[in-house]
N, C-alpha and C positions, 0 to 999 in steps of 0.2 A: 504494500500500500504506500502511496506517495503522500508526503506531508506537504500541504500548501503553505507557502510563506507569504504573508501579507506585509508589504512595506508601508509604514505609516506615511500619509501624505498631508501636506498643509498648503493653503493658498498664500501666494505672495503677489505683490503688485508688479505687473509687468513693466511699469514705468520707473519706479524707485526701488523696488526690491523689498519693501517693507512687508511684514506679515500682519500689519494692523488693518486687516480687511474686514468689513462688515457688510451685512445684507439686511434689507427690510423684510419683514414677514407679517403675516396676519394671524391673529388668534381668535378663537371663539370660546365663549363661556360654555362649559360643560356642567349643566345643573346636577347631573348624577354624581360626577366626580367632585363638584364644588371647586373647580379650578379652571384656569385658562388652558386651552389646549391648542397647540400649533396647528393651523389648518392650511397654511401655505407659505412658501418662501419665494420671494420675487427674484427674477433673473439678474437684476442690476446689482453690481458690486460697488463698494465705495472704499477708498483708501483714506484712512484717518491721517496718514503722514503727509501725502502730497495733494490731498483733496481732489483727486481725479475719480471719475466714476464711469461705469460702462458694463455692458453685458459680458465682455471678454477681458475685463481688467485683471481678473485673478488668473495666475499661472500656477498650476499645481506642481509642487516639487516634493522630493523626499526630504527627510530630516537632514541629509547631507547637502541639500541644495541642488541635487541632480534632477533632471526631468525623468519622470517615470517611464519605464519601458513601454514602447508603443505610443508615446505621447505625440511624436512628430512635432510639427511647428505650431499646431493649433492648441487651443485650450483643452485641458482634460476635464471631462465631466466629473461631477461629484461621484466618489466611489459608493 
């Protein structure tokens, strides 16, 4: 049996390299749980460091700063 190895990824700004990336989301009140539950995450990313925003702002990298295998030149979707 083969063991799968998952490499942790994190987003960085493709303009300044910062990892201070945020996204807007929406939440709905769940009366049964008596808590807010995440119902959607919007496509647009925002960099707190350089104040840029866009749907392709985030570049996914490994903890060592390398592009994940198979990433090519485009953005990598969320794992």
